[in-house]
Phi, psi and omega in degrees: 000135178276123182276349180290349175292322182294128181085351178263192180285136177259008181290347177262007177265128183252145173285156182300327178298319179293319180292318178301316179295318180298324182268353182071036183239166176274161174298325179298321178295316179301317181291321177295318178302317179298317179300321181269003181058047176241173176078190182292153176296149182224164179243143174249113180246095188068238177264357182271139175255130180227152178238134176282129183307314181298324180290321177297316179295320177297315180298320179297316179296320181291339182269357181297145177225153177126177186301321183281344185281346185285000000 
């Protein structure tokens, strides 16, 4: 977990619902991925789960497949 988020701006932290919508996935898929330690890195803030926008974008780029992705 990156600690530089703490005390910084939280406007780049997304709720799991927002990430699911951005990826075109269900909340159940996002929750299953966390259980299986898959998908983008996430933060647990109390009972809230948040995803850093930059981390979601990094994960998406790393997940690319195809001729241009190499």
